[in-house]
CHARMM internal coordinates of N, CA and C (Angstrom, degrees):
IC EDIT
DIST 1 N 1 CA 1.4571
DIST 1 CA 1 C 1.5308
ANGL 1 N 1 CA 1 C 109.18
DIST 1 C 2 N 1.3234
ANGL 1 CA 1 C 2 N 117.03
DIHE 1 N 1 CA 1 C 2 N 131.90
DIST 2 N 2 CA 1.4598
ANGL 1 C 2 N 2 CA 121.65
DIHE 1 CA 1 C 2 N 2 CA -178.70
DIST 2 CA 2 C 1.5198
ANGL 2 N 2 CA 2 C 110.00
DIHE 1 C 2 N 2 CA 2 C -74.12
DIST 2 C 3 N 1.3326
ANGL 2 CA 2 C 3 N 113.92
DIHE 2 N 2 CA 2 C 3 N 142.15
DIST 3 N 3 CA 1.4522
ANGL 2 C 3 N 3 CA 119.46
DIHE 2 CA 2 C 3 N 3 CA 178.68
DIST 3 CA 3 C 1.5255
ANGL 3 N 3 CA 3 C 110.04
DIHE 2 C 3 N 3 CA 3 C -79.82
DIST 3 C 4 N 1.3129
ANGL 3 CA 3 C 4 N 117.19
DIHE 3 N 3 CA 3 C 4 N 141.08
DIST 4 N 4 CA 1.4591
ANGL 3 C 4 N 4 CA 121.54
DIHE 3 CA 3 C 4 N 4 CA 177.98
DIST 4 CA 4 C 1.5205
ANGL 4 N 4 CA 4 C 109.13
DIHE 3 C 4 N 4 CA 4 C -71.68
DIST 4 C 5 N 1.3209
ANGL 4 CA 4 C 5 N 116.78
DIHE 4 N 4 CA 4 C 5 N 142.43
DIST 5 N 5 CA 1.4588
ANGL 4 C 5 N 5 CA 121.02
DIHE 4 CA 4 C 5 N 5 CA 178.59
DIST 5 CA 5 C 1.5249
ANGL 5 N 5 CA 5 C 109.49
DIHE 4 C 5 N 5 CA 5 C -68.47
DIST 5 C 6 N 1.3048
ANGL 5 CA 5 C 6 N 115.29
DIHE 5 N 5 CA 5 C 6 N 140.61
DIST 6 N 6 CA 1.4525
ANGL 5 C 6 N 6 CA 120.90
DIHE 5 CA 5 C 6 N 6 CA 178.23
DIST 6 CA 6 C 1.5272
ANGL 6 N 6 CA 6 C 107.88
DIHE 5 C 6 N 6 CA 6 C -102.00
DIST 6 C 7 N 1.3384
ANGL 6 CA 6 C 7 N 118.63
DIHE 6 N 6 CA 6 C 7 N 109.67
DIST 7 N 7 CA 1.4615
ANGL 6 C 7 N 7 CA 120.32
DIHE 6 CA 6 C 7 N 7 CA -177.45
DIST 7 CA 7 C 1.5225
ANGL 7 N 7 CA 7 C 113.36
DIHE 6 C 7 N 7 CA 7 C -62.01
DIST 7 C 8 N 1.3257
ANGL 7 CA 7 C 8 N 117.55
DIHE 7 N 7 CA 7 C 8 N -23.02
DIST 8 N 8 CA 1.4631
ANGL 7 C 8 N 8 CA 120.33
DIHE 7 CA 7 C 8 N 8 CA 178.74
DIST 8 CA 8 C 1.5186
ANGL 8 N 8 CA 8 C 111.39
DIHE 7 C 8 N 8 CA 8 C -70.39
DIST 8 C 9 N 1.3313
ANGL 8 CA 8 C 9 N 117.27
DIHE 8 N 8 CA 8 C 9 N -22.78
DIST 9 N 9 CA 1.4549
ANGL 8 C 9 N 9 CA 121.28
DIHE 8 CA 8 C 9 N 9 CA -179.25
DIST 9 CA 9 C 1.5185
ANGL 9 N 9 CA 9 C 112.63
DIHE 8 C 9 N 9 CA 9 C -97.07
DIST 9 C 10 N 1.3115
ANGL 9 CA 9 C 10 N 117.18
DIHE 9 N 9 CA 9 C 10 N -8.03
DIST 10 N 10 CA 1.4613
ANGL 9 C 10 N 10 CA 121.79
DIHE 9 CA 9 C 10 N 10 CA -179.28
DIST 10 CA 10 C 1.5285
ANGL 10 N 10 CA 10 C 109.06
DIHE 9 C 10 N 10 CA 10 C -74.50
DIST 10 C 11 N 1.3414
ANGL 10 CA 10 C 11 N 118.54
DIHE 10 N 10 CA 10 C 11 N 123.95
DIST 11 N 11 CA 1.4627
ANGL 10 C 11 N 11 CA 119.82
DIHE 10 CA 10 C 11 N 11 CA -178.75
DIST 11 CA 11 C 1.5375
ANGL 11 N 11 CA 11 C 112.95
DIHE 10 C 11 N 11 CA 11 C -68.98
DIST 11 C 12 N 1.3161
ANGL 11 CA 11 C 12 N 118.07
DIHE 11 N 11 CA 11 C 12 N -20.82
DIST 12 N 12 CA 1.4574
ANGL 11 C 12 N 12 CA 122.16
DIHE 11 CA 11 C 12 N 12 CA 178.96
DIST 12 CA 12 C 1.5242
ANGL 12 N 12 CA 12 C 108.92
DIHE 11 C 12 N 12 CA 12 C -137.16
DIST 12 C 13 N 1.3440
ANGL 12 CA 12 C 13 N 116.64
DIHE 12 N 12 CA 12 C 13 N 74.49
DIST 13 N 13 CA 1.4641
ANGL 12 C 13 N 13 CA 119.72
DIHE 12 CA 12 C 13 N 13 CA -173.95
DIST 13 CA 13 C 1.5167
ANGL 13 N 13 CA 13 C 115.02
DIHE 12 C 13 N 13 CA 13 C -73.75
DIST 13 C 14 N 1.3253
ANGL 13 CA 13 C 14 N 118.03
DIHE 13 N 13 CA 13 C 14 N -7.39
DIST 14 N 14 CA 1.4572
ANGL 13 C 14 N 14 CA 118.48
DIHE 13 CA 13 C 14 N 14 CA -175.42
DIST 14 CA 14 C 1.5131
ANGL 14 N 14 CA 14 C 109.12
DIHE 13 C 14 N 14 CA 14 C 75.87
DIST 14 C 15 N 1.2884
ANGL 14 CA 14 C 15 N 116.50
DIHE 14 N 14 CA 14 C 15 N -166.09
DIST 15 N 15 CA 1.4542
ANGL 14 C 15 N 15 CA 119.54
DIHE 14 CA 14 C 15 N 15 CA -178.85
DIST 15 CA 15 C 1.5149
ANGL 15 N 15 CA 15 C 110.13
DIHE 14 C 15 N 15 CA 15 C -144.39
DIST 15 C 16 N 1.3061
ANGL 15 CA 15 C 16 N 115.43
DIHE 15 N 15 CA 15 C 16 N 134.94
DIST 16 N 16 CA 1.4572
ANGL 15 C 16 N 16 CA 119.03
DIHE 15 CA 15 C 16 N 16 CA 174.73
DIST 16 CA 16 C 1.5176
ANGL 16 N 16 CA 16 C 110.26
DIHE 15 C 16 N 16 CA 16 C -89.88
DIST 16 C 17 N 1.3439
ANGL 16 CA 16 C 17 N 117.00
DIHE 16 N 16 CA 16 C 17 N 1.10
DIST 17 N 17 CA 1.4619
ANGL 16 C 17 N 17 CA 119.94
DIHE 16 CA 16 C 17 N 17 CA 178.42
DIST 17 CA 17 C 1.5186
ANGL 17 N 17 CA 17 C 111.57
DIHE 16 C 17 N 17 CA 17 C -93.93
DIST 17 C 18 N 1.3345
ANGL 17 CA 17 C 18 N 117.86
DIHE 17 N 17 CA 17 C 18 N -8.52
DIST 18 N 18 CA 1.4535
ANGL 17 C 18 N 18 CA 121.07
DIHE 17 CA 17 C 18 N 18 CA 178.96
DIST 18 CA 18 C 1.5189
ANGL 18 N 18 CA 18 C 109.00
DIHE 17 C 18 N 18 CA 18 C -103.22
DIST 18 C 19 N 1.3151
ANGL 18 CA 18 C 19 N 114.40
DIHE 18 N 18 CA 18 C 19 N 105.46
DIST 19 N 19 CA 1.4472
ANGL 18 C 19 N 19 CA 120.87
DIHE 18 CA 18 C 19 N 19 CA -178.26
DIST 19 CA 19 C 1.5227
ANGL 19 N 19 CA 19 C 107.26
DIHE 18 C 19 N 19 CA 19 C -135.63
DIST 19 C 20 N 1.3027
ANGL 19 CA 19 C 20 N 116.86
DIHE 19 N 19 CA 19 C 20 N 141.29
DIST 20 N 20 CA 1.4589
ANGL 19 C 20 N 20 CA 121.15
DIHE 19 CA 19 C 20 N 20 CA 179.43
DIST 20 CA 20 C 1.5295
ANGL 20 N 20 CA 20 C 108.93
DIHE 19 C 20 N 20 CA 20 C -57.86
DIST 20 C 21 N 1.3392
ANGL 20 CA 20 C 21 N 116.75
DIHE 20 N 20 CA 20 C 21 N 126.58
DIST 21 N 21 CA 1.4693
ANGL 20 C 21 N 21 CA 119.22
DIHE 20 CA 20 C 21 N 21 CA -179.49
DIST 21 CA 21 C 1.5275
ANGL 21 N 21 CA 21 C 113.31
DIHE 20 C 21 N 21 CA 21 C -54.97
DIST 21 C 22 N 1.3325
ANGL 21 CA 21 C 22 N 117.40
DIHE 21 N 21 CA 21 C 22 N -28.17
DIST 22 N 22 CA 1.4627
ANGL 21 C 22 N 22 CA 119.36
DIHE 21 CA 21 C 22 N 22 CA 178.13
DIST 22 CA 22 C 1.5246
ANGL 22 N 22 CA 22 C 112.00
DIHE 21 C 22 N 22 CA 22 C -66.16
DIST 22 C 23 N 1.3340
ANGL 22 CA 22 C 23 N 116.80
DIHE 22 N 22 CA 22 C 23 N -19.22
DIST 23 N 23 CA 1.4588
ANGL 22 C 23 N 23 CA 121.44
DIHE 22 CA 22 C 23 N 23 CA -179.36
DIST 23 CA 23 C 1.5243
ANGL 23 N 23 CA 23 C 113.08
DIHE 22 C 23 N 23 CA 23 C -97.41
DIST 23 C 24 N 1.3191
ANGL 23 CA 23 C 24 N 117.48
DIHE 23 N 23 CA 23 C 24 N -0.51
DIST 24 N 24 CA 1.4628
ANGL 23 C 24 N 24 CA 120.51
DIHE 23 CA 23 C 24 N 24 CA -179.53
DIST 24 CA 24 C 1.5200
ANGL 24 N 24 CA 24 C 110.48
DIHE 23 C 24 N 24 CA 24 C -66.91
DIST 24 C 25 N 1.3068
ANGL 24 CA 24 C 25 N 116.54
DIHE 24 N 24 CA 24 C 25 N 137.52
DIST 25 N 25 CA 1.4672
ANGL 24 C 25 N 25 CA 121.53
DIHE 24 CA 24 C 25 N 25 CA 175.42
DIST 25 CA 25 C 1.5269
ANGL 25 N 25 CA 25 C 109.77
DIHE 24 C 25 N 25 CA 25 C -64.66
DIST 25 C 26 N 1.3265
ANGL 25 CA 25 C 26 N 116.12
DIHE 25 N 25 CA 25 C 26 N -37.98
DIST 26 N 26 CA 1.4703
ANGL 25 C 26 N 26 CA 120.32
DIHE 25 CA 25 C 26 N 26 CA -177.59
DIST 26 CA 26 C 1.5258
ANGL 26 N 26 CA 26 C 112.23
DIHE 25 C 26 N 26 CA 26 C -98.83
DIST 26 C 27 N 1.3263
ANGL 26 CA 26 C 27 N 118.14
DIHE 26 N 26 CA 26 C 27 N 14.59
DIST 27 N 27 CA 1.4576
ANGL 26 C 27 N 27 CA 121.72
DIHE 26 CA 26 C 27 N 27 CA -175.82
DIST 27 CA 27 C 1.5108
ANGL 27 N 27 CA 27 C 115.08
DIHE 26 C 27 N 27 CA 27 C -61.84
DIST 27 C 28 N 1.3329
ANGL 27 CA 27 C 28 N 117.31
DIHE 27 N 27 CA 27 C 28 N -24.89
DIST 28 N 28 CA 1.4660
ANGL 27 C 28 N 28 CA 120.79
DIHE 27 CA 27 C 28 N 28 CA -179.32
DIST 28 CA 28 C 1.5279
ANGL 28 N 28 CA 28 C 112.84
DIHE 27 C 28 N 28 CA 28 C -87.30
DIST 28 C 29 N 1.3197
ANGL 28 CA 28 C 29 N 117.04
DIHE 28 N 28 CA 28 C 29 N -4.36
DIST 29 N 29 CA 1.4621
ANGL 28 C 29 N 29 CA 120.45
DIHE 28 CA 28 C 29 N 29 CA 178.06
DIST 29 CA 29 C 1.5211
ANGL 29 N 29 CA 29 C 109.46
DIHE 28 C 29 N 29 CA 29 C -74.92
DIST 29 C 30 N 1.3353
ANGL 29 CA 29 C 30 N 117.50
DIHE 29 N 29 CA 29 C 30 N 157.63
DIST 30 N 30 CA 1.4684
ANGL 29 C 30 N 30 CA 119.86
DIHE 29 CA 29 C 30 N 30 CA 178.69
DIST 30 CA 30 C 1.5273
ANGL 30 N 30 CA 30 C 111.18
DIHE 29 C 30 N 30 CA 30 C -60.04
DIST 30 C 31 N 1.3457
ANGL 30 CA 30 C 31 N 115.82
DIHE 30 N 30 CA 30 C 31 N 147.65
DIST 31 N 31 CA 1.4611
ANGL 30 C 31 N 31 CA 118.88
DIHE 30 CA 30 C 31 N 31 CA 179.03
DIST 31 CA 31 C 1.5226
ANGL 31 N 31 CA 31 C 109.26
DIHE 30 C 31 N 31 CA 31 C -59.08
DIST 31 C 32 N 1.3157
ANGL 31 CA 31 C 32 N 114.69
DIHE 31 N 31 CA 31 C 32 N 154.25
DIST 32 N 32 CA 1.4615
ANGL 31 C 32 N 32 CA 120.32
DIHE 31 CA 31 C 32 N 32 CA -179.15
DIST 32 CA 32 C 1.5255
ANGL 32 N 32 CA 32 C 109.93
DIHE 31 C 32 N 32 CA 32 C -80.23
DIST 32 C 33 N 1.2985
ANGL 32 CA 32 C 33 N 115.89
DIHE 32 N 32 CA 32 C 33 N 165.28
DIST 33 N 33 CA 1.4662
ANGL 32 C 33 N 33 CA 120.54
DIHE 32 CA 32 C 33 N 33 CA 175.98
DIST 33 CA 33 C 1.5212
ANGL 33 N 33 CA 33 C 111.20
DIHE 32 C 33 N 33 CA 33 C -61.22
DIST 33 C 34 N 1.3169
ANGL 33 CA 33 C 34 N 116.40
DIHE 33 N 33 CA 33 C 34 N -38.05
DIST 34 N 34 CA 1.4673
ANGL 33 C 34 N 34 CA 120.41
DIHE 33 CA 33 C 34 N 34 CA 179.27
DIST 34 CA 34 C 1.5278
ANGL 34 N 34 CA 34 C 110.48
DIHE 33 C 34 N 34 CA 34 C -64.59
DIST 34 C 35 N 1.3302
ANGL 34 CA 34 C 35 N 117.01
DIHE 34 N 34 CA 34 C 35 N -42.00
DIST 35 N 35 CA 1.4612
ANGL 34 C 35 N 35 CA 120.05
DIHE 34 CA 34 C 35 N 35 CA 177.67
DIST 35 CA 35 C 1.5317
ANGL 35 N 35 CA 35 C 110.56
DIHE 34 C 35 N 35 CA 35 C -62.58
DIST 35 C 36 N 1.3137
ANGL 35 CA 35 C 36 N 117.26
DIHE 35 N 35 CA 35 C 36 N -44.55
DIST 36 N 36 CA 1.4630
ANGL 35 C 36 N 36 CA 121.35
DIHE 35 CA 35 C 36 N 36 CA -179.14
DIST 36 CA 36 C 1.5254
ANGL 36 N 36 CA 36 C 110.49
DIHE 35 C 36 N 36 CA 36 C -61.17
DIST 36 C 37 N 1.3176
ANGL 36 CA 36 C 37 N 116.86
DIHE 36 N 36 CA 36 C 37 N -43.48
DIST 37 N 37 CA 1.4551
ANGL 36 C 37 N 37 CA 121.61
DIHE 36 CA 36 C 37 N 37 CA 179.98
DIST 37 CA 37 C 1.5267
ANGL 37 N 37 CA 37 C 111.21
DIHE 36 C 37 N 37 CA 37 C -64.54
DIST 37 C 38 N 1.3294
ANGL 37 CA 37 C 38 N 116.23
DIHE 37 N 37 CA 37 C 38 N -46.25
DIST 38 N 38 CA 1.4589
ANGL 37 C 38 N 38 CA 120.84
DIHE 37 CA 37 C 38 N 38 CA -178.72
DIST 38 CA 38 C 1.5263
ANGL 38 N 38 CA 38 C 110.55
DIHE 37 C 38 N 38 CA 38 C -66.07
DIST 38 C 39 N 1.3231
ANGL 38 CA 38 C 39 N 116.74
DIHE 38 N 38 CA 38 C 39 N -41.61
DIST 39 N 39 CA 1.4629
ANGL 38 C 39 N 39 CA 120.82
DIHE 38 CA 38 C 39 N 39 CA 177.60
DIST 39 CA 39 C 1.5258
ANGL 39 N 39 CA 39 C 111.18
DIHE 38 C 39 N 39 CA 39 C -61.01
DIST 39 C 40 N 1.3044
ANGL 39 CA 39 C 40 N 117.08
DIHE 39 N 39 CA 39 C 40 N -41.72
DIST 40 N 40 CA 1.4633
ANGL 39 C 40 N 40 CA 121.26
DIHE 39 CA 39 C 40 N 40 CA 179.07
DIST 40 CA 40 C 1.5254
ANGL 40 N 40 CA 40 C 110.14
DIHE 39 C 40 N 40 CA 40 C -62.85
DIST 40 C 41 N 1.3185
ANGL 40 CA 40 C 41 N 116.55
DIHE 40 N 40 CA 40 C 41 N -44.20
DIST 41 N 41 CA 1.4633
ANGL 40 C 41 N 41 CA 121.09
DIHE 40 CA 40 C 41 N 41 CA 178.62
DIST 41 CA 41 C 1.5234
ANGL 41 N 41 CA 41 C 110.96
DIHE 40 C 41 N 41 CA 41 C -62.08
DIST 41 C 42 N 1.3279
ANGL 41 CA 41 C 42 N 116.80
DIHE 41 N 41 CA 41 C 42 N -47.56
DIST 42 N 42 CA 1.4657
ANGL 41 C 42 N 42 CA 120.40
DIHE 41 CA 41 C 42 N 42 CA -179.95
DIST 42 CA 42 C 1.5234
ANGL 42 N 42 CA 42 C 111.20
DIHE 41 C 42 N 42 CA 42 C -63.67
DIST 42 C 43 N 1.3315
ANGL 42 CA 42 C 43 N 117.13
DIHE 42 N 42 CA 42 C 43 N -39.65
DIST 43 N 43 CA 1.4627
ANGL 42 C 43 N 43 CA 120.91
DIHE 42 CA 42 C 43 N 43 CA 179.19
DIST 43 CA 43 C 1.5314
ANGL 43 N 43 CA 43 C 110.31
DIHE 42 C 43 N 43 CA 43 C -62.89
DIST 43 C 44 N 1.3253
ANGL 43 CA 43 C 44 N 116.87
DIHE 43 N 43 CA 43 C 44 N -44.03
DIST 44 N 44 CA 1.4619
ANGL 43 C 44 N 44 CA 120.67
DIHE 43 CA 43 C 44 N 44 CA 178.44
DIST 44 CA 44 C 1.5265
ANGL 44 N 44 CA 44 C 110.51
DIHE 43 C 44 N 44 CA 44 C -61.04
DIST 44 C 45 N 1.3309
ANGL 44 CA 44 C 45 N 116.60
DIHE 44 N 44 CA 44 C 45 N -45.26
DIST 45 N 45 CA 1.4648
ANGL 44 C 45 N 45 CA 120.94
DIHE 44 CA 44 C 45 N 45 CA -178.25
DIST 45 CA 45 C 1.5204
ANGL 45 N 45 CA 45 C 112.33
DIHE 44 C 45 N 45 CA 45 C -65.52
DIST 45 C 46 N 1.3258
ANGL 45 CA 45 C 46 N 117.25
DIHE 45 N 45 CA 45 C 46 N -30.60
DIST 46 N 46 CA 1.4580
ANGL 45 C 46 N 46 CA 120.48
DIHE 45 CA 45 C 46 N 46 CA -177.31
DIST 46 CA 46 C 1.5288
ANGL 46 N 46 CA 46 C 112.75
DIHE 45 C 46 N 46 CA 46 C -96.34
DIST 46 C 47 N 1.3349
ANGL 46 CA 46 C 47 N 117.38
DIHE 46 N 46 CA 46 C 47 N -0.91
DIST 47 N 47 CA 1.4594
ANGL 46 C 47 N 47 CA 121.15
DIHE 46 CA 46 C 47 N 47 CA 178.86
DIST 47 CA 47 C 1.5188
ANGL 47 N 47 CA 47 C 113.70
DIHE 46 C 47 N 47 CA 47 C 76.37
DIST 47 C 48 N 1.3205
ANGL 47 CA 47 C 48 N 116.82
DIHE 47 N 47 CA 47 C 48 N 20.96
DIST 48 N 48 CA 1.4636
ANGL 47 C 48 N 48 CA 120.64
DIHE 47 CA 47 C 48 N 48 CA 179.50
DIST 48 CA 48 C 1.5227
ANGL 48 N 48 CA 48 C 110.51
DIHE 47 C 48 N 48 CA 48 C -100.76
DIST 48 C 49 N 1.3148
ANGL 48 CA 48 C 49 N 114.62
DIHE 48 N 48 CA 48 C 49 N 168.00
DIST 49 N 49 CA 1.4576
ANGL 48 C 49 N 49 CA 121.06
DIHE 48 CA 48 C 49 N 49 CA 177.71
DIST 49 CA 49 C 1.5270
ANGL 49 N 49 CA 49 C 109.38
DIHE 48 C 49 N 49 CA 49 C -67.15
DIST 49 C 50 N 1.3332
ANGL 49 CA 49 C 50 N 117.52
DIHE 49 N 49 CA 49 C 50 N 148.39
DIST 50 N 50 CA 1.4651
ANGL 49 C 50 N 50 CA 119.26
DIHE 49 CA 49 C 50 N 50 CA 175.00
DIST 50 CA 50 C 1.5244
ANGL 50 N 50 CA 50 C 110.32
DIHE 49 C 50 N 50 CA 50 C -62.53
DIST 50 C 51 N 1.3130
ANGL 50 CA 50 C 51 N 116.84
DIHE 50 N 50 CA 50 C 51 N 157.96
DIST 51 N 51 CA 1.4659
ANGL 50 C 51 N 51 CA 119.40
DIHE 50 CA 50 C 51 N 51 CA -177.75
DIST 51 CA 51 C 1.5293
ANGL 51 N 51 CA 51 C 111.20
DIHE 50 C 51 N 51 CA 51 C -65.28
DIST 51 C 52 N 1.3334
ANGL 51 CA 51 C 52 N 115.53
DIHE 51 N 51 CA 51 C 52 N 144.65
DIST 52 N 52 CA 1.4615
ANGL 51 C 52 N 52 CA 118.28
DIHE 51 CA 51 C 52 N 52 CA 177.04
DIST 52 CA 52 C 1.5311
ANGL 52 N 52 CA 52 C 110.04
DIHE 51 C 52 N 52 CA 52 C -71.77
DIST 52 C 53 N 1.3078
ANGL 52 CA 52 C 53 N 115.22
DIHE 52 N 52 CA 52 C 53 N 154.06
DIST 53 N 53 CA 1.4600
ANGL 52 C 53 N 53 CA 119.33
DIHE 52 CA 52 C 53 N 53 CA 175.48
DIST 53 CA 53 C 1.5227
ANGL 53 N 53 CA 53 C 108.68
DIHE 52 C 53 N 53 CA 53 C -70.06
DIST 53 C 54 N 1.3046
ANGL 53 CA 53 C 54 N 116.30
DIHE 53 N 53 CA 53 C 54 N 155.40
DIST 54 N 54 CA 1.4534
ANGL 53 C 54 N 54 CA 120.64
DIHE 53 CA 53 C 54 N 54 CA 174.37
DIST 54 CA 54 C 1.5180
ANGL 54 N 54 CA 54 C 115.13
DIHE 53 C 54 N 54 CA 54 C 89.93
DIST 54 C 55 N 1.3446
ANGL 54 CA 54 C 55 N 117.19
DIHE 54 N 54 CA 54 C 55 N 7.95
DIST 55 N 55 CA 1.4653
ANGL 54 C 55 N 55 CA 118.15
DIHE 54 CA 54 C 55 N 55 CA 176.43
DIST 55 CA 55 C 1.5239
ANGL 55 N 55 CA 55 C 110.09
DIHE 54 C 55 N 55 CA 55 C -68.71
DIST 55 C 56 N 1.3157
ANGL 55 CA 55 C 56 N 115.23
DIHE 55 N 55 CA 55 C 56 N 150.94
DIST 56 N 56 CA 1.4638
ANGL 55 C 56 N 56 CA 119.71
DIHE 55 CA 55 C 56 N 56 CA 173.54
DIST 56 CA 56 C 1.5242
ANGL 56 N 56 CA 56 C 108.71
DIHE 55 C 56 N 56 CA 56 C -87.23
DIST 56 C 57 N 1.3166
ANGL 56 CA 56 C 57 N 116.24
DIHE 56 N 56 CA 56 C 57 N 168.85
DIST 57 N 57 CA 1.4663
ANGL 56 C 57 N 57 CA 120.58
DIHE 56 CA 56 C 57 N 57 CA 176.86
DIST 57 CA 57 C 1.5238
ANGL 57 N 57 CA 57 C 110.91
DIHE 56 C 57 N 57 CA 57 C -57.83
DIST 57 C 58 N 1.3229
ANGL 57 CA 57 C 58 N 116.40
DIHE 57 N 57 CA 57 C 58 N -42.19
DIST 58 N 58 CA 1.4602
ANGL 57 C 58 N 58 CA 120.57
DIHE 57 CA 57 C 58 N 58 CA -178.93
DIST 58 CA 58 C 1.5254
ANGL 58 N 58 CA 58 C 110.92
DIHE 57 C 58 N 58 CA 58 C -65.99
DIST 58 C 59 N 1.3300
ANGL 58 CA 58 C 59 N 117.56
DIHE 58 N 58 CA 58 C 59 N -44.99
DIST 59 N 59 CA 1.4630
ANGL 58 C 59 N 59 CA 120.96
DIHE 58 CA 58 C 59 N 59 CA 179.25
DIST 59 CA 59 C 1.5280
ANGL 59 N 59 CA 59 C 110.79
DIHE 58 C 59 N 59 CA 59 C -62.44
DIST 59 C 60 N 1.3252
ANGL 59 CA 59 C 60 N 116.28
DIHE 59 N 59 CA 59 C 60 N -42.52
DIST 60 N 60 CA 1.4609
ANGL 59 C 60 N 60 CA 120.68
DIHE 59 CA 59 C 60 N 60 CA 179.34
DIST 60 CA 60 C 1.5256
ANGL 60 N 60 CA 60 C 110.65
DIHE 59 C 60 N 60 CA 60 C -62.69
DIST 60 C 61 N 1.3192
ANGL 60 CA 60 C 61 N 116.80
DIHE 60 N 60 CA 60 C 61 N -42.02
DIST 61 N 61 CA 1.4570
ANGL 60 C 61 N 61 CA 120.72
DIHE 60 CA 60 C 61 N 61 CA 179.91
DIST 61 CA 61 C 1.5267
ANGL 61 N 61 CA 61 C 111.00
DIHE 60 C 61 N 61 CA 61 C -61.74
DIST 61 C 62 N 1.3182
ANGL 61 CA 61 C 62 N 116.50
DIHE 61 N 61 CA 61 C 62 N -42.59
DIST 62 N 62 CA 1.4682
ANGL 61 C 62 N 62 CA 120.47
DIHE 61 CA 61 C 62 N 62 CA 179.43
DIST 62 CA 62 C 1.5310
ANGL 62 N 62 CA 62 C 110.77
DIHE 61 C 62 N 62 CA 62 C -64.66
DIST 62 C 63 N 1.3216
ANGL 62 CA 62 C 63 N 117.06
DIHE 62 N 62 CA 62 C 63 N -40.77
DIST 63 N 63 CA 1.4692
ANGL 62 C 63 N 63 CA 120.23
DIHE 62 CA 62 C 63 N 63 CA 178.91
DIST 63 CA 63 C 1.5237
ANGL 63 N 63 CA 63 C 110.75
DIHE 62 C 63 N 63 CA 63 C -66.70
DIST 63 C 64 N 1.3256
ANGL 63 CA 63 C 64 N 116.72
DIHE 63 N 63 CA 63 C 64 N -39.64
DIST 64 N 64 CA 1.4658
ANGL 63 C 64 N 64 CA 120.57
DIHE 63 CA 63 C 64 N 64 CA 176.92
DIST 64 CA 64 C 1.5213
ANGL 64 N 64 CA 64 C 109.74
DIHE 63 C 64 N 64 CA 64 C -59.79
DIST 64 C 65 N 1.3271
ANGL 64 CA 64 C 65 N 116.82
DIHE 64 N 64 CA 64 C 65 N -47.69
DIST 65 N 65 CA 1.4666
ANGL 64 C 65 N 65 CA 120.23
DIHE 64 CA 64 C 65 N 65 CA 179.48
DIST 65 CA 65 C 1.5248
ANGL 65 N 65 CA 65 C 111.46
DIHE 64 C 65 N 65 CA 65 C -59.88
DIST 65 C 66 N 1.3346
ANGL 65 CA 65 C 66 N 117.67
DIHE 65 N 65 CA 65 C 66 N -42.62
DIST 66 N 66 CA 1.4583
ANGL 65 C 66 N 66 CA 121.64
DIHE 65 CA 65 C 66 N 66 CA -178.90
DIST 66 CA 66 C 1.5236
ANGL 66 N 66 CA 66 C 111.46
DIHE 65 C 66 N 66 CA 66 C -65.46
DIST 66 C 67 N 1.3275
ANGL 66 CA 66 C 67 N 116.74
DIHE 66 N 66 CA 66 C 67 N -42.39
DIST 67 N 67 CA 1.4695
ANGL 66 C 67 N 67 CA 120.18
DIHE 66 CA 66 C 67 N 67 CA 179.92
DIST 67 CA 67 C 1.5304
ANGL 67 N 67 CA 67 C 110.80
DIHE 66 C 67 N 67 CA 67 C -69.67
DIST 67 C 68 N 1.3182
ANGL 67 CA 67 C 68 N 117.45
DIHE 67 N 67 CA 67 C 68 N -37.71
DIST 68 N 68 CA 1.4655
ANGL 67 C 68 N 68 CA 119.64
DIHE 67 CA 67 C 68 N 68 CA 177.66
DIST 68 CA 68 C 1.5286
ANGL 68 N 68 CA 68 C 109.85
DIHE 67 C 68 N 68 CA 68 C -63.87
DIST 68 C 69 N 1.3126
ANGL 68 CA 68 C 69 N 116.73
DIHE 68 N 68 CA 68 C 69 N -40.11
DIST 69 N 69 CA 1.4636
ANGL 68 C 69 N 69 CA 119.91
DIHE 68 CA 68 C 69 N 69 CA 178.04
DIST 69 CA 69 C 1.5267
ANGL 69 N 69 CA 69 C 110.09
DIHE 68 C 69 N 69 CA 69 C -64.75
DIST 69 C 70 N 1.3188
ANGL 69 CA 69 C 70 N 116.88
DIHE 69 N 69 CA 69 C 70 N -43.54
DIST 70 N 70 CA 1.4644
ANGL 69 C 70 N 70 CA 121.20
DIHE 69 CA 69 C 70 N 70 CA 178.77
DIST 70 CA 70 C 1.5229
ANGL 70 N 70 CA 70 C 111.38
DIHE 69 C 70 N 70 CA 70 C -59.25
DIST 70 C 71 N 1.3353
ANGL 70 CA 70 C 71 N 115.61
DIHE 70 N 70 CA 70 C 71 N -37.03
DIST 71 N 71 CA 1.4625
ANGL 70 C 71 N 71 CA 120.69
DIHE 70 CA 70 C 71 N 71 CA -179.08
DIST 71 CA 71 C 1.5275
ANGL 71 N 71 CA 71 C 113.24
DIHE 70 C 71 N 71 CA 71 C -86.64
DIST 71 C 72 N 1.3347
ANGL 71 CA 71 C 72 N 116.15
DIHE 71 N 71 CA 71 C 72 N -1.07
DIST 72 N 72 CA 1.4517
ANGL 71 C 72 N 72 CA 120.36
DIHE 71 CA 71 C 72 N 72 CA 178.25
DIST 72 CA 72 C 1.5106
ANGL 72 N 72 CA 72 C 114.62
DIHE 71 C 72 N 72 CA 72 C 74.98
DIST 72 C 73 N 1.3117
ANGL 72 CA 72 C 73 N 115.97
DIHE 72 N 72 CA 72 C 73 N 33.21
DIST 73 N 73 CA 1.4779
ANGL 72 C 73 N 73 CA 120.30
DIHE 72 CA 72 C 73 N 73 CA -179.78
DIST 73 CA 73 C 1.5001
ANGL 73 N 73 CA 73 C 110.90
DIHE 72 C 73 N 73 CA 73 C -106.37
END
COOR INIT
IC SEED 1 N 1 CA 1 C
IC BUILD
């Protein structure tokens, strides 16, 4: 019988917290207050317009990732 892999011993276990925002169950819900605040901060730091109202969680996450990349974070 084959032994089950132990994720604690795997040197590169990957992450179950990194999932494409398009695949999120709650991705169509309105962005959270924390996302809106962080997006506004990143937009100010990068010289871009603040985020429009009405973004979904998934859209906000993608914009956060893009702004962080632009800022080299």
